[in-house]
NULODREN-539415 format. One record per residue (C-alpha): residue in three letters; z, y, x. Coordinates in steps of 0.25 Angstrom, whole numbers, plus 2048, in hexadecimal, padded with zeros to 3 digits. Last residue first. Layout:
N
ALAZYX...
This chain:
677
UNK4BBAD0EE3UNK4BEAD3EF2UNK4C2AE0EEFUNK4BEAEEEEDUNK4C9AF8EE9UNK4CBAFBEDBUNK4C6B04ED0UNK4B8AFAECDUNK4B9AF1ED9UNK4ABAEBED4UNK4B0ADDED3UNK4BEAE0ED0UNK4BCAEAEC5UNK4B0AE1EBFUNK4B7AD5EBDUNK4AFACEEB4UNK4B9ACCEA7UNK4B0AC5E9CUNK4AEAD0E93UNK4A8AD8E9FUNK4A1ACDEA6UNK498AC5E9DUNK499ACCE8EUNK49AADCE94UNK48EAD8E9FUNK486AD0E96UNK487ADDE8BUNK482AE5E95UNK476ADDE97UNK473ADBE88UNK473AEAE86UNK469AECE92UNK461ADFE8DUNK461AD2E95UNK46EACDE8EUNK466ACBE81UNK45BAC2E89UNK466AB7E8AUNK463AABE92UNK460AB2EA0UNK46AABEE9FUNK476AB4E9AUNK473AADEA6UNK474AB8EAEUNK482ABBEA8UNK489AADEA9UNK485AADEB7UNK48BABBEBBUNK497AB9EB0UNK49AAABEB7UNK499AB1EC6UNK4A2ABDEC4UNK4ACAB7EB9UNK4B1AAAEB5UNK4BDAAAEBFUNK4B8AA0EC8UNK4A9A9DEC4UNK4A4A99EB6UNK499A93EADUNK499A8AEA2UNK48BA87E9CUNK487A81E8FUNK47AA78E8CUNK46CA7CE87UNK465A75E92UNK45BA81E93UNK462A8DE91UNK471A8AE92UNK470A80EA0UNK463A88EA5UNK46BA95EA2UNK477A91EAAUNK470A8BEB5UNK468A99EB7UNK474AA1EB7UNK479A98EC0UNK46EA9AECAUNK46DAA9EC6UNK47BAAAECDUNK478AA0ED9UNK46CAAAEDDUNK474AB8EDBUNK47EAB1EE6UNK473AABEEEUNK46DABAEEDUNK479AC1EF3UNK47BAB8EFEUNK47AAC4F08UNK473ABBF12UNK467ABAF0AUNK467ACAF08UNK46AACCF17UNK45FAC4F1BUNK455AC8F13UNK458AD6F14UNK459AD5F24UNK452AE1F28UNK443AE4F2DUNK447AF4F2FUNK442B00F2AUNK444B00F1AUNK451AFBF1CUNK45BAF1F15UNK469AF0F1AUNK470AF6F0EUNK46AAEBF07UNK46FADFF0FUNK47DAE7F10UNK47DAE7F01UNK479AD7EFFUNK484AD5F08UNK48DADCF00UNK488AD3EF4UNK48BAC7EFBUNK498ACAF00UNK49CACEEF0UNK495AC2EEBUNK49DAB8EF4UNK4AAAC0EF1UNK4A7ABEEE2UNK4A4AB0EE1UNK499AA7EE7UNK48EAA1EDDUNK48DA93EDFUNK48AA8FED0UNK492A81ED1UNK48DA77EC6UNK498A6FEBEUNK491A65EB3UNK49CA64EA8UNK49FA57E9EUNK4ABA52EA5UNK4B4A5CEABUNK4B4A62EB9UNK4B6A71EB7UNK4B7A7BEC4UNK4C3A7EECCUNK4CDA8AECCUNK4DBA87ED1UNK4DCA90EDDUNK4D8A84EE8UNK4CFA80EDBUNK4C6A8DEE0UNK4C0A86EEBUNK4B9A7CEE2UNK4B2A86EDBUNK4B1A8DEE8UNK4AAA82EEFUNK4A0A7EEE3UNK49BA8EEE4UNK49FA95ED6UNK497A96EC9UNK49DA8AEC4UNK491A87EB8UNK498A7CEAFUNK48CA76EA8UNK491A6EE9DUNK48CA5FE9DUNK480A5DE95UNK480A54E87UNK485A61E81UNK492A60E78UNK496A6DE78UNK497A6FE88UNK4A0A7BE83UNK4AAA73E7CUNK4A9A69E89UNK4ADA76E90UNK4B9A79E88UNK4BEA6BE89UNK4BFA6BE97UNK4C7A77E97UNK4D0A72E8CUNK4D3A65E93UNK4D6A6EEA0UNK4D3A67EAFUNK4DDA67EBCUNK4D2A64EC7UNK4DDA62ED2UNK4D9A6EEDBUNK4D9A79ECEUNK4D5A76EC0UNK4D2A86EBDUNK4C6A86EB6UNK4BBA90EBAUNK4BAA9DEB2UNK4B1A9DEA4UNK4A2A9FEA0UNK49AA98E95UNK48AA99E92UNK485A91E86UNK47BA89E80UNK47EA8CE70UNK470A8AE6CUNK46CA99E6BUNK471A9CE78UNK480A9EE7CUNK488AA8E85UNK493AACE8CUNK49DAA1E88UNK4ABA9FE8AUNK4B3A95E95UNK4C0A9AE97UNK4C3AA6EA1UNK4D2AA3EA2UNK4D4AABEB0UNK4D1A9DEB5UNK4CEA92EABUNK4D8A88EA8UNK4E2A91EA0UNK4D5A96E98UNK4D2A88E94UNK4E1A86E8FUNK4E0A92E86UNK4D3A8FE82UNK4D7A81E7DUNK4E3A88E75UNK4D9A91E6FUNK4D0A86E6AUNK4C2A83E6FUNK4B9A7DE64UNK4AEA88E63UNK4ACA88E72UNK4AEA97E77UNK4A7AA4E75UNK4B3AB0E79UNK4B7ABEE72UNK4C3AC4E79UNK4BBAC4E88UNK4C1ABEE94UNK4C8AC3E9EUNK4D6AC2E99UNK4D3AB3E94UNK4DBAADE89UNK4E4AB8E87UNK4DAAC3E86UNK4DEAC7E78UNK4D1AC3E72UNK4D1AB6E7AUNK4D1AACE6FUNK4C6AB4E67UNK4BBAA9E68UNK4ADAA8E63UNK4A8A9AE62UNK49FA91E68UNK499A85E62UNK48FA8DE5AUNK48FA8CE4AUNK498A98E47UNK491AA1E51UNK48EAA5E61UNK47FAA6E60UNK47DAB0E6CUNK47DABCE63UNK48AAB8E5CUNK48FAB8E6AUNK48CAC6E6EUNK490ACBE61UNK49EAC6E61UNK4A0AC9E70UNK49AAD9E6DUNK497ADFE7CUNK492AEEE7AUNK49EAF3E75UNK4A3AF5E83UNK498AFEE87UNK49CB0BE89UNK494B10E7FUNK490B1FE85UNK495B2CE7FUNK4A2B2CE86UNK49CB27E93UNK4A3B32E9BUNK4ADB3AE92UNK4B6B41E9EUNK4C1B37E9CUNK4B7B2AE9EUNK4B3B2FEAAUNK4C0B32EB0UNK4C5B24EABUNK4B8B1EEB2UNK4BBB26EBFUNK4C6B1BEC3UNK4D2B23EC6UNK4D7B1DEB8UNK4D7B10EBEUNK4E4B13EC7UNK4EDB06EC6UNK4E0AFDEC7UNK4DCB02ED4UNK4D8B10ED8UNK4CAB0BEE0UNK4C0B15EDBUNK4C8B23ED9UNK4D2B20EE4UNK4C9B19EEDUNK4BFB23EEDUNK4C9B2FEEDUNK4D1B2AEF9UNK4C5B26F03UNK4BFB34F00UNK4CAB3BF02UNK4CCB34F10UNK4C0B35F14UNK4BEB44F12UNK4CAB45F1AUNK4C3B42F27UNK4BAB4DF26UNK4AAB51F22UNK4A6B44F1CUNK49BB3AF22UNK495B2FF16UNK493B22F18UNK48DB1BF0BUNK48BB0CF0AUNK485B08EFCUNK489AFAEFAUNK489AFAEEAUNK499AF8EEBUNK499B05EF5UNK49DB07F03UNK4A0B15F07UNK4A1B19F16UNK4A9B26F1AUNK4A7B2BF28UNK4AEB37F2DUNK4A7B3DF3AUNK4ACB42F47UNK4A2B47F50UNK4A0B42F5EUNK490B41F5EUNK491B33F5DUNK499B34F50UNK4A8B33F4FUNK4ADB29F44UNK4B7B2CF39UNK4B8B21F2FUNK4B6B1DF20UNK4B4B13F18UNK4B3B10F08UNK4B0B04F01UNK4ACAFEEF5UNK4A8B0DEEEUNK4A1B09EE2UNK4ACB0DED7UNK4ABB1BEDFUNK49DB1DED9UNK493B20EE5UNK489B2AEE5UNK482B2BEF2UNK478B1FEEFUNK474B28EE1UNK468B20EE0UNK45DB2DEDFUNK468B34EEAUNK466B29EF4UNK456B27EEFUNK454B35EF5UNK456B32F02UNK449B2DF07UNK444B3CF05UNK44EB44EFFUNK45DB45EFFUNK462B54F02UNK45BB5AEF6UNK46AB5DEF0UNK474B5DEFAUNK47AB4FEFEUNK484B48EF4UNK48CB3CEF6UNK493B39EEBUNK4A0B30EEBUNK4A4B2CEDBUNK4ACB2CECEUNK4B8B35ED0UNK4AFB3EEDAUNK4ADB3DEEAUNK4A2B46EEEUNK49AB44EFBUNK495B51F01UNK486B52F07UNK47FB50F15UNK476B45F16UNK474B3FF25UNK466B39F28UNK461B2CF2DUNK456B28F24UNK45CB1CF23UNK469B1FF27UNK46FB29F1EUNK47CB2FF21UNK484B37F18UNK48BB43F1BUNK496B4BF13UNK498B5BF15UNK49FB5BF09UNK4A9B53F03UNK4ABB55EF5UNK4B9B50EEFUNK4BDB4DEE0UNK4AFB4DED9UNK4B2B4CEC9UNK4ACB41EC1UNK4B2B42EB2UNK4A4B40EACUNK49BB3DEB7UNK493B44EC1UNK483B41EC0UNK47FB4DEC8UNK488B53ECFUNK495B5EECDUNK4A0B61ED7UNK4ACB69ED4UNK4B6B61EDCUNK4C2B5BED7UNK4CEB59EDFUNK4D4B4BEDDUNK4E2B48ED6UNK4E7B3AED8UNK4E5B2FECFUNK4DFB26EDBUNK4E8B2AEE5UNK4E3B21EF2UNK4EDB24EFEUNK4E4B2DF09UNK4E0B25F15UNK4E0B2BF23UNK4D3B2BF2CUNK4D4B25F39UNK4CBB2AF43UNK4BFB21F4AUNK4BAB26F57UNK4C8B25F5EUNK4D3B30F5CUNK4D5B34F6AUNK4C6B35F6DUNK4C2B39F60UNK4CCB45F62UNK4C6B49F70UNK4B8B47F6AUNK4BBB52F5EUNK4C2B5CF6BUNK4B5B5AF73UNK4ABB5DF66UNK4B4B69F63UNK4B4B6FF71UNK4A5B6EF73UNK4A2B73F65UNK4AAB7FF68UNK4B7B81F61UNK4BCB8BF56UNK4CCB88F55UNK4D0B96F57UNK4C6B9DF4FUNK4CBB93F44UNK4D9B96F45UNK4D6BA6F46UNK4CDBA5F39UNK4D7B9CF31UNK4DCBA8F27UNK4CFBAFF27UNK4C8BA1F23UNK4D2BA0F18UNK4CEBAEF14UNK4BFBABF16UNK4C1B9EF0DUNK4C6BA6F00UNK4CBBA0EF5UNK4D7B9CEFFUNK4DDBAAEFFUNK4DABB6F08UNK4DBBC0EFBUNK4CEBC9EF9UNK4D2BD8EFEUNK4C8BD7F0CUNK4BDBD3F03UNK4BEBDEEFCUNK4BBBDCEECUNK4AEBE3EE7UNK4A7BD6EEBUNK4ADBD0EE0UNK4B5BC4EE1UNK4AEBB7EE0UNK4A7BB0ED4UNK4A8BA3ED2UNK4AEBA3EC3UNK4A4BAEEC1UNK498BA7EC3UNK48EBABECEUNK480BAAEC8UNK475BA4ED0UNK469BACED3UNK45DBABECAUNK44EBADED1UNK44FBA0ED8UNK452B98ECDUNK458B8AED2UNK453B7DECDUNK460B72ECEUNK461B67ED9UNK46CB5FED7UNK47BB63EDDUNK47DB5EEEBUNK47BB6CEF3UNK484B73EE9UNK480B83EE9UNK47FB82ED9UNK48EB7EED9UNK492B89EE0UNK486B90EE7UNK48BB9DEEEUNK49BB9BEEEUNK498B8DEF0UNK48FB8EEFBUNK497B97F03UNK4A5B8FF01UNK49CB84F06UNK497B8AF12UNK4A5B92F15UNK4ABB83F15UNK4A1B7DF1FUNK4A1B88F28UNK4B0B88F28UNK4B1B78F2BUNK4A8B7BF36UNK4B1B86F3BUNK4BEB7DF3AUNK4B7B71F42UNK4B2B78F4CUNK4A9B83F51UNK49FB79F58UNK496B79F4BUNK49BB69F4AUNK49AB69F3BUNK494B72F2FUNK490B69F22UNK493B75F19UNK48AB7DF22UNK47DB74F1DUNK481B77F0EUNK483B85F11UNK475B86F17UNK46FB7DF0AUNK474B87F02UNK46FB94F08UNK461B8EF08UNK45BB9BF04UNK465BA7F02UNK465BABEF4UNK473BA4EF1UNK479BADEFBUNK474BB9EF5UNK47BBB6EE9UNK489BB3EEEUNK488BBFEF7UNK485BC8EEAUNK492BC1EE4UNK49BBC6EEFUNK4A5BBBEF2UNK49BBB5EFAUNK49DBBFF06UNK4AABB6F0AUNK4A2BA9F0BUNK497BB1F12UNK4A0BB6F1CUNK4A7BA9F21UNK498BA1F1FUNK491BACF28UNK49DBABF32UNK49CB9CF34UNK48EB9BF35UNK48FBA5F41UNK49AB9BF47UNK48FB8FF46UNK485B97F4DUNK478B98F48UNK46DB8CF49UNK46DB89F39UNK46FB97F35UNK474B97F27UNK480B9CF2AUNK47ABA9F30UNK46FBAAF27UNK478BA9F1BUNK480BB5F20UNK475BBDF24UNK470BBAF16UNK47CBBDF0EUNK47FBC9F14UNK470BCFF14UNK471BCCF04UNK47EBD1F02UNK47ABDEF08UNK477BE4EFAUNK484BE2EF5UNK48ABEEEFFUNK497BEFEFCUNK49CBE1EF9UNK491BDDF05UNK49ABE6F0DUNK4A6BE0F08UNK4A3BD3F0CUNK49FBD6F19UNK4AABDEF1EUNK4B4BD3F17UNK4ADBCAF1FUNK4B1BD2F2DUNK4BFBD3F27UNK4C1BC4F25UNK4BCBC0F33UNK4AEBBCF38UNK4B0BBDF47UNK4A6BC2F50UNK4A2BBAF5EUNK493BB9F59UNK48FBC2F4EUNK492BBCF3FUNK49BBC7F3BUNK493BD3F42UNK487BCEF3DUNK48DBCDF2FUNK492BDBF2FUNK484BE1F33UNK47EBD9F27UNK488BDFF1EUNK484BEDF24UNK48CBF5F2BUNK492C03F27UNK48DC0FF2DUNK495C19F32UNK48FC19F41UNK481C12F3EUNK482C01F40UNK484BFAF4EUNK479BF2F52UNK47DBE2F54UNK472BDDF5DUNK47BBD0F60UNK47CBCCF51UNK46CBCCF51UNK46DBC2F5CUNK478BBAF55UNK471BBAF47UNK464BB5F4CUNK45BBB8F42UNK451BB2F37UNK45CBB1F2BUNK455BBBF23UNK446BB6F25UNK440BBEF32UNK431BC4F2EUNK428BBFF39UNK425BCAF43UNK417BD2F40UNK40CBD0F4AUNK408BDAF54UNK410BD3F5EUNK40ABC5F5CUNK3FDBCBF5BUNK3FFBD3F6AUNK403BC6F6FUNK3F7BBDF6AUNK3EDBC7F70UNK3F5BC7F7DUNK3F5BB8F7CUNK3E6BB5F7AUNK3E2BC0F85UNK3E9BB8F90UNK3E3BABF8BUNK3D4BB3F8BUNK3D8BB7F98UNK3DBBA9F9EUNK3CFBA2F98UNK3C7BAEFA0UNK3CBBAAFACUNK3CCBB5FB7UNK3C1BB5FC1
C-alpha cells in the first residue's frame, strides 16, 4: 500500500512547479545582465542594416576584443548621428564599468569609450541621470591591484576621474558640502566647459594631449605589451622588495619657501581669504583603530593647512565627531613633525605611509598612492610653515593680509594703553611709584615695554647700572598694585656669578620697592633652588641683600614643561573606553600637574603677601619670561576682577606677555623648525 504522505508531498511539488512556470518573469533592471554571456550570443544584423550603438558596444566589450581609436570613433559617431541612442549607450557603458563583480579589463574598456563619448552634451546629460554613478566613479578612482598591471590600474583611475570631471565638475565633488538637488532639473553645462559639437567627426579631432584617448592611442601598444597577470605582477613585486629590503629609501627635495607651486581649483567650507590649494593627493587612506576601518579620501595641501577630506556622508555614527572637531584639518603652523616611510604590508603590497605629529598631540597616519607624494608633501609643509627668518613672507599671514582678510576687524593692538591701565590701578601724583619713559627708545631694555612704572626716587643713571646687572637688562618694574599701593614687581635674575658680586644701585632699587615696610621684601625666585645655584656657573644667581626674604618656587624650566606636556599628551592618547588602562598612573608620572600646582602655590604666596599683609613682592626666574609671566598673570587674575572679563583677559595677555617680550615665536616654533626651546 502506497504511503499517502508521499503522494501528498509529490502533488504539492507538482502544483508549486506549475505555479512557478505560470508566474510572469520578474522585470530585470537596466544593469541586470551578464555582458560576457550576452556578447557570446551575438546576432548578426540584417543585410544592409547599420549596427545600433548597443551592438557596437557589445562588440567593443566582448572578451578578447580590442577597444581602439576606430572602434571608439564608430560608437561616438553613431550617437552623434542617432541622438536617441545616447541613453542606451550611456546605460550600457555605466552598467559595464559599474559592475562590482565585472572583469577589470571590461571596466577599462567601458571607461575608455565613455571618456570620449562625453564630448557629446546629450551623453553628459544622460550620464548625470544614472543612479549612483558618482559613487561608482569615486570607487574606481581608488582602483589598485586588479591584476592588469600598474599601467592599466592608472588608466582606470585616470579615466574615472576624467569622466566624473566632465559630467559633474565642482557639483560632483564628493568632498563638497551636501546641497539639496532638484530631481526634476538637469544640471546646466556651461559654455566654457563645453566640448566640440557632435557634428564634428571624432576622427577629425586633433590627437593632442587634451584628449585622453588620443594619448592612450599613442601608448596603447606599450600598455598592452606590459599587461601582466596578477600572479606575475605579485611575483615581480616580491622580487623587487626582496632585492631592496622591506623599507625603501625615500629621496628628499630641497626646501624652497618662495618657489612657485601649482594652484588647484578646489574650494571647501571655511576656506580663508588668500588660501590656495597647491596639491590634492587622491586617493589617500586614513586608517582608524577604534572602531577599525579605513577611510578613503583625498589629502589637500594649501598654503595654510593640511586637510584630509572624505566623501560627503562618509563619517557617520561613531566617527561623526571627527568632522565636528575638525580633527583632520591641521594648520601648517601646528605641524611639529612629519615622518614618512615605505613599508610592505602583510599581503606583500608596497605602501607609502605619512605620519603627521602636531603640537596639540594629534597623530595622523595617512597612506598615499605614490612615493613622490611623500616628497612633495614634506617639501610643501616645511617650506610654507617653517621658512625661517630669511623667508617670513612665505608664511600664510602675508597672503591673508594681502587678500584683505580681517581688514574690517579690530587687530587688537590698541586694546592695551599703558597710561590708562596704570591710571586705573591708582598710579598717580601721591603714589610712591612713577610712570617712566626712560625706555621709550628701547635702549635700556629691548624686550621691555616703552612705558614702565618704577620707584619714584629712581634716577636714569641708577637704572642703567641696574640694567647692566640684570640678565638681558630686564630691571625690576611694577606689574600691578592695589588701592593701598601694595604691589607686584617682576624682573630677571641678577648676574652676580660664582663670587656673589653685588651691585649697589640694584640693592638700593630693591630697598625702594620695599618702601619702608616693617617686613622684609619677599623675593620669590620661581626656579628650583638647585637650578638657581647652577645658574651661577653661567654668571647668574639670586639676591642676597639685607632686608630681603628669598623663597624658591620650584617651577621647572621650559624643558621640563615640554617633557611633562608631551607625557600628558601620551596619557590622553592612551585613553580607551574598552580597556581599564593606566590613566591615573600616566598622569601622575607625567609631572604636568606638579608644574601647575607649583605655579598656583607661587601665585598663592604672592596674593597672601599683597592682599593680606599689604606688602610688596618681587618675582623672577632666569630670564623673566615664561614662569614670571605665568605667576604674575595668575595672581593678577585672582586679585583684580577686571582681568576676569573677556576684554580684561585680552588686556592682561598683552600687558604681561606681549609687551614684556614673551618668546611666542620660539616657544610655539612659529615659522621655524621646532627646537628644544
